[in-house]
All heavy atoms as TSV, in Angstrom:
chain	resi	resn	atom	element	x	y	z
A	1	MET	N	N	0.871	-1.167	-0.023
A	1	MET	CA	C	0.011	0.031	0.029
A	1	MET	C	C	0.869	1.232	0.044
A	1	MET	O	O	1.804	1.326	0.803
A	1	MET	CB	C	-0.912	-0.031	1.274
A	1	MET	CG	C	-1.807	1.114	1.331
A	1	MET	SD	S	-2.965	1.174	2.697
A	1	MET	CE	C	-3.069	-0.442	3.306
A	2	LYS	N	N	0.643	2.114	-0.903
A	2	LYS	CA	C	1.371	3.378	-0.977
A	2	LYS	C	C	0.816	4.361	0.042
A	2	LYS	O	O	-0.360	4.357	0.363
A	2	LYS	CB	C	1.201	3.933	-2.378
A	2	LYS	CG	C	2.093	5.073	-2.730
A	2	LYS	CD	C	1.896	5.452	-4.142
A	2	LYS	CE	C	2.780	6.642	-4.495
A	2	LYS	NZ	N	2.587	7.067	-5.870
A	3	ASN	N	N	1.692	5.155	0.625
A	3	ASN	CA	C	1.238	6.135	1.627
A	3	ASN	C	C	2.051	7.483	1.511
A	3	ASN	O	O	3.076	7.513	0.857
A	3	ASN	CB	C	1.355	5.517	3.030
A	3	ASN	CG	C	2.761	5.434	3.523
A	3	ASN	OD1	O	3.449	6.382	3.820
A	3	ASN	ND2	N	3.254	4.202	3.525
A	4	HIS	N	N	1.438	8.426	2.179
A	4	HIS	CA	C	1.963	9.772	2.075
A	4	HIS	C	C	2.343	10.283	3.502
A	4	HIS	O	O	2.355	11.460	3.739
A	4	HIS	CB	C	0.999	10.743	1.351
A	4	HIS	CG	C	0.577	10.262	0.089
A	4	HIS	ND1	N	1.352	10.354	-1.060
A	4	HIS	CD2	C	-0.593	9.656	-0.349
A	4	HIS	CE1	C	0.737	9.827	-2.068
A	4	HIS	NE2	N	-0.425	9.418	-1.717
A	5	ILE	N	N	2.648	9.369	4.378
A	5	ILE	CA	C	2.968	9.751	5.720
A	5	ILE	C	C	4.116	10.674	5.805
A	5	ILE	O	O	4.081	11.686	6.533
A	5	ILE	CB	C	3.212	8.519	6.626
A	5	ILE	CG1	C	1.937	7.657	6.710
A	5	ILE	CG2	C	3.674	8.923	8.016
A	5	ILE	CD1	C	2.088	6.297	7.418
A	6	LYS	N	N	5.148	10.394	5.069
A	6	LYS	CA	C	6.384	11.240	5.092
A	6	LYS	C	C	6.047	12.694	4.724
A	6	LYS	O	O	6.533	13.641	5.330
A	6	LYS	CB	C	7.416	10.664	4.158
A	6	LYS	CG	C	8.779	11.369	4.321
A	6	LYS	CD	C	9.794	10.638	3.463
A	6	LYS	CE	C	11.175	11.247	3.627
A	6	LYS	NZ	N	12.225	10.522	2.886
A	7	VAL	N	N	5.148	12.866	3.762
A	7	VAL	CA	C	4.757	14.211	3.336
A	7	VAL	C	C	4.006	14.941	4.463
A	7	VAL	O	O	4.316	16.099	4.766
A	7	VAL	CB	C	3.867	14.168	2.031
A	7	VAL	CG1	C	3.304	15.517	1.693
A	7	VAL	CG2	C	4.684	13.541	0.882
A	8	PHE	N	N	3.042	14.242	5.047
A	8	PHE	CA	C	2.311	14.877	6.151
A	8	PHE	C	C	3.203	15.170	7.332
A	8	PHE	O	O	3.056	16.196	8.001
A	8	PHE	CB	C	1.138	13.924	6.580
A	8	PHE	CG	C	-0.058	14.015	5.640
A	8	PHE	CD1	C	-0.176	13.114	4.604
A	8	PHE	CD2	C	-1.002	15.024	5.808
A	8	PHE	CE1	C	-1.262	13.160	3.702
A	8	PHE	CE2	C	-2.101	15.105	4.920
A	8	PHE	CZ	C	-2.185	14.150	3.917
A	9	ARG	N	N	4.117	14.201	7.630
A	9	ARG	CA	C	5.039	14.379	8.698
A	9	ARG	C	C	5.935	15.618	8.474
A	9	ARG	O	O	6.140	16.406	9.367
A	9	ARG	CB	C	5.850	13.114	8.859
A	9	ARG	CG	C	6.456	12.868	10.170
A	9	ARG	CD	C	7.074	11.472	10.252
A	9	ARG	NE	N	7.928	11.041	9.164
A	9	ARG	CZ	C	9.141	11.497	8.888
A	9	ARG	NH1	N	9.663	12.424	9.703
A	9	ARG	NH2	N	9.829	11.011	7.851
A	10	ALA	N	N	6.451	15.710	7.275
A	10	ALA	CA	C	7.339	16.809	6.930
A	10	ALA	C	C	6.600	18.190	7.030
A	10	ALA	O	O	7.130	19.193	7.510
A	10	ALA	CB	C	7.937	16.639	5.498
A	11	HIS	N	N	5.375	18.190	6.536
A	11	HIS	CA	C	4.561	19.381	6.585
A	11	HIS	C	C	4.368	19.892	8.011
A	11	HIS	O	O	4.381	21.103	8.253
A	11	HIS	CB	C	3.185	19.167	5.911
A	11	HIS	CG	C	2.307	20.342	5.872
A	11	HIS	ND1	N	2.516	21.411	5.072
A	11	HIS	CD2	C	1.168	20.646	6.598
A	11	HIS	CE1	C	1.584	22.347	5.298
A	11	HIS	NE2	N	0.765	21.889	6.188
A	12	ARG	N	N	4.223	18.962	8.949
A	12	ARG	CA	C	4.051	19.335	10.361
A	12	ARG	C	C	5.361	19.402	11.130
A	12	ARG	O	O	5.386	19.621	12.340
A	12	ARG	CB	C	3.147	18.362	11.053
A	12	ARG	CG	C	1.740	18.435	10.514
A	12	ARG	CD	C	0.721	18.306	11.566
A	12	ARG	NE	N	-0.612	18.375	11.064
A	12	ARG	CZ	C	-1.646	17.967	11.690
A	12	ARG	NH1	N	-1.526	17.455	12.911
A	12	ARG	NH2	N	-2.846	18.055	11.208
A	13	LYS	N	N	6.489	19.098	10.392
A	13	LYS	CA	C	7.850	19.106	11.013
A	13	LYS	C	C	7.881	18.131	12.203
A	13	LYS	O	O	8.392	18.516	13.291
A	13	LYS	CB	C	8.221	20.568	11.390
A	13	LYS	CG	C	8.290	21.467	10.187
A	13	LYS	CD	C	8.677	22.836	10.561
A	13	LYS	CE	C	8.688	23.663	9.274
A	13	LYS	NZ	N	8.551	25.076	9.504
A	14	ILE	N	N	7.405	16.947	12.000
A	14	ILE	CA	C	7.396	15.936	13.016
A	14	ILE	C	C	8.409	14.833	12.567
A	14	ILE	O	O	8.380	14.378	11.467
A	14	ILE	CB	C	6.038	15.304	13.193
A	14	ILE	CG1	C	5.019	16.318	13.597
A	14	ILE	CG2	C	6.079	14.138	14.176
A	14	ILE	CD1	C	3.571	15.735	13.589
A	15	SER	N	N	9.313	14.445	13.489
A	15	SER	CA	C	10.267	13.367	13.210
A	15	SER	C	C	9.586	12.019	13.270
A	15	SER	O	O	8.503	11.898	13.816
A	15	SER	CB	C	11.416	13.432	14.223
A	15	SER	OG	O	10.932	13.049	15.484
A	16	GLN	N	N	10.231	11.055	12.693
A	16	GLN	CA	C	9.742	9.700	12.786
A	16	GLN	C	C	9.545	9.305	14.278
A	16	GLN	O	O	8.568	8.656	14.656
A	16	GLN	CB	C	10.603	8.665	12.093
A	16	GLN	CG	C	10.503	8.693	10.589
A	16	GLN	CD	C	11.345	7.622	9.946
A	16	GLN	OE1	O	12.253	7.067	10.534
A	16	GLN	NE2	N	11.023	7.320	8.685
A	17	ALA	N	N	10.564	9.624	15.078
A	17	ALA	CA	C	10.527	9.268	16.499
A	17	ALA	C	C	9.336	9.955	17.193
A	17	ALA	O	O	8.646	9.344	18.047
A	17	ALA	CB	C	11.828	9.665	17.198
A	18	ALA	N	N	9.093	11.240	16.893
A	18	ALA	CA	C	7.987	11.950	17.555
A	18	ALA	C	C	6.661	11.380	17.142
A	18	ALA	O	O	5.752	11.221	17.934
A	18	ALA	CB	C	8.073	13.417	17.191
A	19	LEU	N	N	6.508	11.048	15.820
A	19	LEU	CA	C	5.288	10.468	15.353
A	19	LEU	C	C	5.078	9.125	15.982
A	19	LEU	O	O	3.970	8.768	16.413
A	19	LEU	CB	C	5.325	10.292	13.836
A	19	LEU	CG	C	4.083	9.674	13.157
A	19	LEU	CD1	C	2.820	10.472	13.495
A	19	LEU	CD2	C	4.245	9.530	11.666
A	20	ALA	N	N	6.140	8.356	16.110
A	20	ALA	CA	C	6.067	7.016	16.789
A	20	ALA	C	C	5.573	7.141	18.175
A	20	ALA	O	O	4.701	6.433	18.683
A	20	ALA	CB	C	7.413	6.341	16.786
A	21	ASP	N	N	6.098	8.163	18.901
A	21	ASP	CA	C	5.664	8.413	20.271
A	21	ASP	C	C	4.160	8.731	20.365
A	21	ASP	O	O	3.433	8.277	21.226
A	21	ASP	CB	C	6.462	9.499	20.942
A	21	ASP	CG	C	7.865	9.079	21.333
A	21	ASP	OD1	O	8.126	7.869	21.408
A	21	ASP	OD2	O	8.731	9.994	21.555
A	22	LEU	N	N	3.736	9.588	19.421
A	22	LEU	CA	C	2.339	10.046	19.412
A	22	LEU	C	C	1.393	8.822	19.109
A	22	LEU	O	O	0.230	8.802	19.592
A	22	LEU	CB	C	2.105	11.116	18.346
A	22	LEU	CG	C	2.717	12.452	18.648
A	22	LEU	CD1	C	2.651	13.364	17.453
A	22	LEU	CD2	C	1.989	13.143	19.831
A	23	LEU	N	N	1.917	7.839	18.328
A	23	LEU	CA	C	1.093	6.729	17.933
A	23	LEU	C	C	1.329	5.486	18.807
A	23	LEU	O	O	0.661	4.454	18.627
A	23	LEU	CB	C	1.363	6.361	16.449
A	23	LEU	CG	C	1.024	7.444	15.478
A	23	LEU	CD1	C	1.528	7.062	14.071
A	23	LEU	CD2	C	-0.528	7.660	15.400
A	24	ASP	N	N	2.261	5.619	19.735
A	24	ASP	CA	C	2.577	4.518	20.629
A	24	ASP	C	C	3.103	3.293	19.880
A	24	ASP	O	O	2.709	2.140	20.110
A	24	ASP	CB	C	1.410	4.145	21.485
A	24	ASP	CG	C	1.812	3.441	22.775
A	24	ASP	OD1	O	2.940	3.631	23.224
A	24	ASP	OD2	O	1.026	2.610	23.297
A	25	VAL	N	N	3.994	3.510	18.910
A	25	VAL	CA	C	4.666	2.465	18.165
A	25	VAL	C	C	6.145	2.834	18.078
A	25	VAL	O	O	6.556	3.850	18.535
A	25	VAL	CB	C	4.111	2.297	16.712
A	25	VAL	CG1	C	2.655	1.900	16.720
A	25	VAL	CG2	C	4.341	3.565	15.852
A	26	SER	N	N	6.998	1.962	17.566
A	26	SER	CA	C	8.385	2.233	17.473
A	26	SER	C	C	8.723	3.079	16.214
A	26	SER	O	O	7.994	3.118	15.288
A	26	SER	CB	C	9.166	0.902	17.425
A	26	SER	OG	O	8.956	0.283	16.160
A	27	ARG	N	N	9.872	3.790	16.319
A	27	ARG	CA	C	10.305	4.563	15.175
A	27	ARG	C	C	10.553	3.639	13.973
A	27	ARG	O	O	10.276	4.012	12.808
A	27	ARG	CB	C	11.595	5.343	15.500
A	27	ARG	CG	C	12.033	6.280	14.382
A	27	ARG	CD	C	13.525	6.595	14.370
A	27	ARG	NE	N	14.368	5.441	14.381
A	27	ARG	CZ	C	14.697	4.739	13.227
A	27	ARG	NH1	N	14.165	5.048	12.098
A	27	ARG	NH2	N	15.500	3.718	13.316
A	28	GLN	N	N	11.019	2.441	14.220
A	28	GLN	CA	C	11.246	1.444	13.174
A	28	GLN	C	C	9.979	1.111	12.468
A	28	GLN	O	O	9.931	0.892	11.232
A	28	GLN	CB	C	11.935	0.194	13.732
A	28	GLN	CG	C	13.370	0.416	14.168
A	28	GLN	CD	C	13.457	0.961	15.596
A	28	GLN	OE1	O	12.497	1.301	16.293
A	28	GLN	NE2	N	14.713	1.032	16.082
A	29	SER	N	N	8.869	1.043	13.213
A	29	SER	CA	C	7.563	0.746	12.614
A	29	SER	C	C	7.149	1.913	11.681
A	29	SER	O	O	6.651	1.628	10.575
A	29	SER	CB	C	6.482	0.597	13.686
A	29	SER	OG	O	6.724	-0.573	14.423
A	30	ILE	N	N	7.345	3.131	12.089
A	30	ILE	CA	C	7.045	4.257	11.186
A	30	ILE	C	C	7.876	4.251	9.946
A	30	ILE	O	O	7.404	4.383	8.818
A	30	ILE	CB	C	7.252	5.613	11.947
A	30	ILE	CG1	C	6.314	5.722	13.174
A	30	ILE	CG2	C	7.066	6.829	11.009
A	30	ILE	CD1	C	4.834	5.660	12.821
A	31	ASN	N	N	9.162	3.935	10.109
A	31	ASN	CA	C	10.061	3.828	8.940
A	31	ASN	C	C	9.602	2.759	8.004
A	31	ASN	O	O	9.535	2.905	6.769
A	31	ASN	CB	C	11.519	3.563	9.417
A	31	ASN	CG	C	12.444	3.542	8.241
A	31	ASN	OD1	O	12.658	2.461	7.605
A	31	ASN	ND2	N	13.064	4.668	7.908
A	32	ALA	N	N	9.270	1.556	8.530
A	32	ALA	CA	C	8.805	0.450	7.742
A	32	ALA	C	C	7.501	0.768	6.975
A	32	ALA	O	O	7.359	0.403	5.817
A	32	ALA	CB	C	8.610	-0.762	8.553
A	33	ILE	N	N	6.634	1.507	7.656
A	33	ILE	CA	C	5.332	1.860	6.962
A	33	ILE	C	C	5.605	2.882	5.842
A	33	ILE	O	O	5.107	2.759	4.754
A	33	ILE	CB	C	4.338	2.413	8.017
A	33	ILE	CG1	C	3.878	1.329	8.996
A	33	ILE	CG2	C	3.139	3.111	7.315
A	33	ILE	CD1	C	3.157	1.833	10.241
A	34	GLU	N	N	6.393	3.880	6.179
A	34	GLU	CA	C	6.736	4.948	5.194
A	34	GLU	C	C	7.410	4.371	3.924
A	34	GLU	O	O	7.156	4.845	2.834
A	34	GLU	CB	C	7.676	5.987	5.790
A	34	GLU	CG	C	6.953	6.983	6.684
A	34	GLU	CD	C	7.836	8.107	7.193
A	34	GLU	OE1	O	9.064	8.154	6.842
A	34	GLU	OE2	O	7.298	8.961	7.823
A	35	THR	N	N	8.277	3.342	4.109
A	35	THR	CA	C	8.996	2.797	2.961
A	35	THR	C	C	8.279	1.648	2.305
A	35	THR	O	O	8.786	1.096	1.343
A	35	THR	CB	C	10.402	2.313	3.403
A	35	THR	OG1	O	10.243	1.324	4.445
A	35	THR	CG2	C	11.261	3.477	3.918
A	36	GLY	N	N	7.070	1.358	2.773
A	36	GLY	CA	C	6.255	0.327	2.133
A	36	GLY	C	C	6.617	-1.094	2.465
A	36	GLY	O	O	6.166	-2.043	1.861
A	37	LYS	N	N	7.511	-1.296	3.476
A	37	LYS	CA	C	7.869	-2.618	3.919
A	37	LYS	C	C	6.813	-3.260	4.747
A	37	LYS	O	O	6.847	-4.454	5.001
A	37	LYS	CB	C	9.189	-2.558	4.684
A	37	LYS	CG	C	10.364	-2.115	3.818
A	37	LYS	CD	C	11.622	-2.041	4.576
A	37	LYS	CE	C	12.743	-1.482	3.699
A	37	LYS	NZ	N	13.902	-1.091	4.448
A	38	TYR	N	N	5.936	-2.435	5.307
A	38	TYR	CA	C	4.942	-2.923	6.227
A	38	TYR	C	C	3.654	-2.089	6.095
A	38	TYR	O	O	3.755	-0.863	5.954
A	38	TYR	CB	C	5.499	-2.776	7.696
A	38	TYR	CG	C	4.512	-2.956	8.789
A	38	TYR	CD1	C	4.074	-4.257	9.154
A	38	TYR	CD2	C	4.009	-1.856	9.499
A	38	TYR	CE1	C	3.201	-4.396	10.194
A	38	TYR	CE2	C	3.126	-2.027	10.525
A	38	TYR	CZ	C	2.690	-3.294	10.871
A	38	TYR	OH	O	1.821	-3.473	11.877
A	39	ASP	N	N	2.514	-2.744	6.016
A	39	ASP	CA	C	1.228	-2.051	6.002
A	39	ASP	C	C	0.708	-1.984	7.411
A	39	ASP	O	O	0.674	-2.975	8.143
A	39	ASP	CB	C	0.246	-2.758	5.109
A	39	ASP	CG	C	0.584	-2.649	3.613
A	39	ASP	OD1	O	1.227	-1.669	3.222
A	39	ASP	OD2	O	0.114	-3.523	2.847
A	40	PRO	N	N	0.248	-0.772	7.831
A	40	PRO	CA	C	-0.272	-0.719	9.208
A	40	PRO	C	C	-1.564	-1.445	9.390
A	40	PRO	O	O	-2.258	-1.682	8.409
A	40	PRO	CB	C	-0.445	0.824	9.408
A	40	PRO	CG	C	-0.770	1.296	7.973
A	40	PRO	CD	C	0.118	0.412	7.078
A	41	SER	N	N	-1.838	-1.811	10.610
A	41	SER	CA	C	-3.158	-2.331	10.907
A	41	SER	C	C	-4.241	-1.289	10.632
A	41	SER	O	O	-3.905	-0.098	10.588
A	41	SER	CB	C	-3.229	-2.784	12.382
A	41	SER	OG	O	-3.188	-1.624	13.219
A	42	LEU	N	N	-5.448	-1.719	10.452
A	42	LEU	CA	C	-6.524	-0.777	10.199
A	42	LEU	C	C	-6.688	0.236	11.373
A	42	LEU	O	O	-6.797	1.419	11.112
A	42	LEU	CB	C	-7.834	-1.511	9.902
A	42	LEU	CG	C	-8.964	-0.695	9.343
A	42	LEU	CD1	C	-8.567	0.087	8.091
A	42	LEU	CD2	C	-10.156	-1.567	9.028
A	43	PRO	N	N	-6.626	-0.215	12.635
A	43	PRO	CA	C	-6.738	0.742	13.738
A	43	PRO	C	C	-5.594	1.742	13.669
A	43	PRO	O	O	-5.795	2.918	13.938
A	43	PRO	CB	C	-6.729	-0.125	14.989
A	43	PRO	CG	C	-7.254	-1.442	14.507
A	43	PRO	CD	C	-6.748	-1.616	13.137
A	44	LEU	N	N	-4.422	1.312	13.392
A	44	LEU	CA	C	-3.276	2.254	13.350
A	44	LEU	C	C	-3.405	3.213	12.173
A	44	LEU	O	O	-3.141	4.424	12.276
A	44	LEU	CB	C	-1.960	1.504	13.247
A	44	LEU	CG	C	-0.644	2.365	13.124
A	44	LEU	CD1	C	-0.575	3.299	14.359
A	44	LEU	CD2	C	0.563	1.447	13.062
A	45	ALA	N	N	-3.917	2.734	10.999
A	45	ALA	CA	C	-4.099	3.630	9.859
A	45	ALA	C	C	-5.078	4.725	10.219
A	45	ALA	O	O	-4.881	5.872	9.891
A	45	ALA	CB	C	-4.576	2.782	8.689
A	46	PHE	N	N	-6.202	4.374	10.904
A	46	PHE	CA	C	-7.167	5.344	11.315
A	46	PHE	C	C	-6.609	6.307	12.349
A	46	PHE	O	O	-6.908	7.524	12.336
A	46	PHE	CB	C	-8.439	4.666	11.895
A	46	PHE	CG	C	-9.441	4.282	10.781
A	46	PHE	CD1	C	-9.563	2.988	10.432
A	46	PHE	CD2	C	-10.210	5.248	10.168
A	46	PHE	CE1	C	-10.438	2.634	9.416
A	46	PHE	CE2	C	-11.074	4.892	9.172
A	46	PHE	CZ	C	-11.205	3.569	8.796
A	47	LYS	N	N	-5.760	5.817	13.205
A	47	LYS	CA	C	-5.128	6.664	14.217
A	47	LYS	C	C	-4.226	7.679	13.519
A	47	LYS	O	O	-4.192	8.885	13.943
A	47	LYS	CB	C	-4.315	5.751	15.181
A	47	LYS	CG	C	-3.985	6.404	16.468
A	47	LYS	CD	C	-3.339	5.397	17.423
A	47	LYS	CE	C	-2.940	5.983	18.732
A	47	LYS	NZ	N	-2.366	5.010	19.649
A	48	ILE	N	N	-3.523	7.231	12.507
A	48	ILE	CA	C	-2.632	8.153	11.768
A	48	ILE	C	C	-3.496	9.256	11.063
A	48	ILE	O	O	-3.155	10.423	11.123
A	48	ILE	CB	C	-1.797	7.351	10.752
A	48	ILE	CG1	C	-0.758	6.435	11.461
A	48	ILE	CG2	C	-1.047	8.324	9.771
A	48	ILE	CD1	C	-0.103	5.437	10.589
A	49	ALA	N	N	-4.551	8.809	10.429
A	49	ALA	CA	C	-5.402	9.792	9.774
A	49	ALA	C	C	-6.025	10.768	10.700
A	49	ALA	O	O	-6.030	11.993	10.460
A	49	ALA	CB	C	-6.536	9.039	8.997
A	50	ARG	N	N	-6.478	10.334	11.848
A	50	ARG	CA	C	-6.989	11.225	12.916
A	50	ARG	C	C	-5.921	12.219	13.423
A	50	ARG	O	O	-6.183	13.419	13.593
A	50	ARG	CB	C	-7.588	10.474	14.051
A	50	ARG	CG	C	-8.991	9.909	13.779
A	50	ARG	CD	C	-9.670	9.475	15.068
A	50	ARG	NE	N	-8.890	8.441	15.776
A	50	ARG	CZ	C	-9.005	7.111	15.572
A	50	ARG	NH1	N	-9.832	6.666	14.666
A	50	ARG	NH2	N	-8.260	6.262	16.265
A	51	LEU	N	N	-4.733	11.710	13.565
A	51	LEU	CA	C	-3.641	12.568	14.022
A	51	LEU	C	C	-3.391	13.733	13.069
A	51	LEU	O	O	-3.208	14.880	13.460
A	51	LEU	CB	C	-2.363	11.760	14.246
A	51	LEU	CG	C	-1.170	12.539	14.690
A	51	LEU	CD1	C	-1.270	12.812	16.167
A	51	LEU	CD2	C	0.130	11.783	14.415
A	52	PHE	N	N	-3.380	13.415	11.760
A	52	PHE	CA	C	-3.161	14.422	10.757
A	52	PHE	C	C	-4.413	15.170	10.327
A	52	PHE	O	O	-4.398	16.053	9.467
A	52	PHE	CB	C	-2.425	13.806	9.532
A	52	PHE	CG	C	-1.036	13.403	9.794
A	52	PHE	CD1	C	-0.597	12.122	9.672
A	52	PHE	CD2	C	-0.067	14.342	10.198
A	52	PHE	CE1	C	0.723	11.763	9.908
A	52	PHE	CE2	C	1.248	14.017	10.448
A	52	PHE	CZ	C	1.661	12.680	10.272
A	53	GLU	N	N	-5.550	14.777	10.907
A	53	GLU	CA	C	-6.862	15.394	10.628
A	53	GLU	C	C	-7.209	15.453	9.160
A	53	GLU	O	O	-7.664	16.480	8.664
A	53	GLU	CB	C	-6.817	16.828	11.237
A	53	GLU	CG	C	-6.594	16.853	12.727
A	53	GLU	CD	C	-6.457	18.288	13.333
A	53	GLU	OE1	O	-5.967	19.195	12.615
A	53	GLU	OE2	O	-6.837	18.411	14.481
A	54	VAL	N	N	-7.001	14.269	8.535
A	54	VAL	CA	C	-7.432	14.132	7.118
A	54	VAL	C	C	-8.076	12.794	6.941
A	54	VAL	O	O	-7.891	11.875	7.758
A	54	VAL	CB	C	-6.198	14.231	6.146
A	54	VAL	CG1	C	-5.590	15.577	6.223
A	54	VAL	CG2	C	-5.165	13.173	6.475
A	55	PRO	N	N	-8.891	12.640	5.892
A	55	PRO	CA	C	-9.478	11.310	5.608
A	55	PRO	C	C	-8.360	10.282	5.357
A	55	PRO	O	O	-7.293	10.619	4.793
A	55	PRO	CB	C	-10.300	11.544	4.352
A	55	PRO	CG	C	-10.546	13.009	4.267
A	55	PRO	CD	C	-9.343	13.644	4.924
A	56	ILE	N	N	-8.607	9.073	5.719
A	56	ILE	CA	C	-7.578	8.018	5.553
A	56	ILE	C	C	-7.167	7.868	4.133
A	56	ILE	O	O	-6.005	7.507	3.883
A	56	ILE	CB	C	-8.163	6.650	6.143
A	56	ILE	CG1	C	-7.037	5.682	6.387
A	56	ILE	CG2	C	-9.251	6.088	5.320
A	56	ILE	CD1	C	-7.424	4.493	7.257
A	57	GLU	N	N	-8.045	8.144	3.159
A	57	GLU	CA	C	-7.707	7.998	1.770
A	57	GLU	C	C	-6.669	9.028	1.278
A	57	GLU	O	O	-6.051	8.866	0.284
A	57	GLU	CB	C	-8.964	8.161	0.854
A	57	GLU	CG	C	-9.975	7.067	1.091
A	57	GLU	CD	C	-10.969	7.412	2.232
A	57	GLU	OE1	O	-10.833	8.411	2.851
A	57	GLU	OE2	O	-11.862	6.549	2.447
A	58	GLU	N	N	-6.517	10.143	2.057
A	58	GLU	CA	C	-5.487	11.136	1.714
A	58	GLU	C	C	-4.123	10.632	2.066
A	58	GLU	O	O	-3.132	11.137	1.536
A	58	GLU	CB	C	-5.786	12.457	2.327
A	58	GLU	CG	C	-6.915	13.183	1.678
A	58	GLU	CD	C	-7.057	14.626	2.137
A	58	GLU	OE1	O	-5.999	15.273	2.440
A	58	GLU	OE2	O	-8.192	15.125	2.310
A	59	ILE	N	N	-4.045	9.701	2.971
A	59	ILE	CA	C	-2.737	9.208	3.484
A	59	ILE	C	C	-2.364	7.898	2.779
A	59	ILE	O	O	-1.220	7.733	2.359
A	59	ILE	CB	C	-2.728	9.069	4.992
A	59	ILE	CG1	C	-2.916	10.417	5.658
A	59	ILE	CG2	C	-1.403	8.462	5.472
A	59	ILE	CD1	C	-2.997	10.356	7.166
A	60	PHE	N	N	-3.321	7.004	2.675
A	60	PHE	CA	C	-3.058	5.701	2.139
A	60	PHE	C	C	-3.721	5.495	0.804
A	60	PHE	O	O	-4.880	5.902	0.597
A	60	PHE	CB	C	-3.572	4.627	3.134
A	60	PHE	CG	C	-2.841	4.698	4.441
A	60	PHE	CD1	C	-3.438	5.349	5.517
A	60	PHE	CD2	C	-1.624	4.113	4.611
A	60	PHE	CE1	C	-2.776	5.383	6.729
A	60	PHE	CE2	C	-0.960	4.182	5.791
A	60	PHE	CZ	C	-1.576	4.829	6.884
A	61	GLU	N	N	-2.980	4.916	-0.079
A	61	GLU	CA	C	-3.471	4.646	-1.453
A	61	GLU	C	C	-3.288	3.159	-1.748
A	61	GLU	O	O	-2.156	2.670	-1.852
A	61	GLU	CB	C	-2.700	5.494	-2.439
A	61	GLU	CG	C	-3.107	5.418	-3.826
A	61	GLU	CD	C	-2.253	6.340	-4.694
A	61	GLU	OE1	O	-1.988	7.475	-4.296
A	61	GLU	OE2	O	-1.861	5.884	-5.783
A	62	TYR	N	N	-4.391	2.477	-1.930
A	62	TYR	CA	C	-4.297	1.084	-2.301
A	62	TYR	C	C	-3.811	0.950	-3.710
A	62	TYR	O	O	-4.394	1.599	-4.639
A	62	TYR	CB	C	-5.611	0.362	-2.091
A	62	TYR	CG	C	-5.639	-1.126	-2.292
A	62	TYR	CD1	C	-4.821	-1.931	-1.576
A	62	TYR	CD2	C	-6.486	-1.658	-3.292
A	62	TYR	CE1	C	-4.814	-3.322	-1.772
A	62	TYR	CE2	C	-6.454	-3.034	-3.460
A	62	TYR	CZ	C	-5.660	-3.858	-2.678
A	62	TYR	OH	O	-5.646	-5.214	-2.908
A	63	GLU	N	N	-2.774	0.189	-3.967
A	63	GLU	CA	C	-2.175	0.130	-5.299
A	63	GLU	C	C	-3.079	-0.329	-6.420
A	63	GLU	O	O	-3.022	0.079	-7.507
A	63	GLU	CB	C	-0.907	-0.755	-5.250
A	63	GLU	CG	C	0.172	-0.046	-4.448
A	63	GLU	CD	C	1.422	-0.931	-4.209
A	63	GLU	OE1	O	1.552	-1.933	-4.921
A	63	GLU	OE2	O	2.232	-0.549	-3.361
A	64	ALA	N	N	-4.044	-1.242	-6.052
A	64	ALA	CA	C	-5.055	-1.627	-7.060
A	64	ALA	C	C	-5.895	-0.495	-7.489
A	64	ALA	O	O	-6.290	-0.400	-8.637
A	64	ALA	CB	C	-5.913	-2.782	-6.473
A	65	ASP	N	N	-6.201	0.447	-6.591
A	65	ASP	CA	C	-6.919	1.645	-6.947
A	65	ASP	C	C	-6.178	2.509	-7.956
A	65	ASP	O	O	-6.747	3.021	-8.897
A	65	ASP	CB	C	-7.264	2.502	-5.687
A	65	ASP	CG	C	-8.262	1.847	-4.730
A	65	ASP	OD1	O	-8.976	0.945	-5.164
A	65	ASP	OD2	O	-8.333	2.331	-3.612
A	66	GLN	N	N	-4.869	2.616	-7.745
A	66	GLN	CA	C	-4.056	3.369	-8.683
A	66	GLN	C	C	-4.024	2.678	-10.036
A	66	GLN	O	O	-4.090	3.345	-11.086
A	66	GLN	CB	C	-2.619	3.493	-8.146
A	66	GLN	CG	C	-1.733	4.332	-9.062
A	66	GLN	CD	C	-2.232	5.787	-9.234
A	66	GLN	OE1	O	-2.667	6.432	-8.311
A	66	GLN	NE2	N	-2.281	6.192	-10.463
A	67	GLN	N	N	-3.957	1.353	-10.083
A	67	GLN	CA	C	-3.888	0.600	-11.326
A	67	GLN	C	C	-5.245	0.825	-12.079
A	67	GLN	O	O	-5.244	0.963	-13.290
A	67	GLN	CB	C	-3.601	-0.853	-11.055
A	67	GLN	CG	C	-2.200	-1.087	-10.610
A	67	GLN	CD	C	-2.027	-2.556	-10.113
A	67	GLN	OE1	O	-2.919	-3.327	-10.105
A	67	GLN	NE2	N	-0.775	-2.874	-9.770
A	68	LEU	N	N	-6.319	0.810	-11.330
A	68	LEU	CA	C	-7.638	1.067	-11.930
A	68	LEU	C	C	-7.680	2.473	-12.523
A	68	LEU	O	O	-8.186	2.611	-13.625
A	68	LEU	CB	C	-8.760	0.958	-10.847
A	68	LEU	CG	C	-9.495	-0.349	-10.770
A	68	LEU	CD1	C	-10.449	-0.350	-9.583
A	68	LEU	CD2	C	-10.241	-0.666	-12.040
A	69	ALA	N	N	-7.211	3.468	-11.843
A	69	ALA	CA	C	-7.203	4.832	-12.324
A	69	ALA	C	C	-6.361	4.978	-13.583
A	69	ALA	O	O	-6.729	5.712	-14.492
A	69	ALA	CB	C	-6.704	5.782	-11.235
A	70	ASP	N	N	-5.262	4.194	-13.631
A	70	ASP	CA	C	-4.352	4.270	-14.815
A	70	ASP	C	C	-4.999	3.693	-16.063
A	70	ASP	O	O	-4.661	4.080	-17.182
A	70	ASP	CB	C	-3.044	3.533	-14.534
A	70	ASP	CG	C	-2.235	4.287	-13.479
A	70	ASP	OD1	O	-2.496	5.492	-13.221
A	70	ASP	OD2	O	-1.261	3.671	-12.935
A	71	THR	N	N	-5.983	2.775	-15.880
A	71	THR	CA	C	-6.575	2.114	-17.063
A	71	THR	C	C	-7.779	2.934	-17.554
A	71	THR	O	O	-8.270	2.588	-18.651
A	71	THR	CB	C	-7.052	0.739	-16.688
A	71	THR	OG1	O	-8.014	0.781	-15.661
A	71	THR	CG2	C	-5.891	-0.181	-16.330
A	72	LYS	N	N	-8.226	3.983	-16.871
A	72	LYS	CA	C	-9.325	4.772	-17.324
A	72	LYS	C	C	-8.911	5.844	-18.280
A	72	LYS	O	O	-7.884	6.342	-18.341
A	72	LYS	CB	C	-10.044	5.378	-16.126
A	72	LYS	CG	C	-10.765	4.306	-15.306
A	72	LYS	CD	C	-11.524	4.978	-14.139
A	72	LYS	CE	C	-12.198	3.889	-13.329
A	72	LYS	NZ	N	-12.952	4.417	-12.302
């Protein structure tokens, strides 16, 4: 799953470590999510969206959705 966490984090000037603290996860988890090595659980994805005060779809992009858009 593609995500834009790094963009939202940079916009708010929040480090990976600070975001991890806010979400009660490790910095390594944030890094793995940002780099696409790990997809967050649904509760964590919603927690991230609430933290950045945006709909979950603005942060996470399911790759099949992108492939569908490319074929239109």
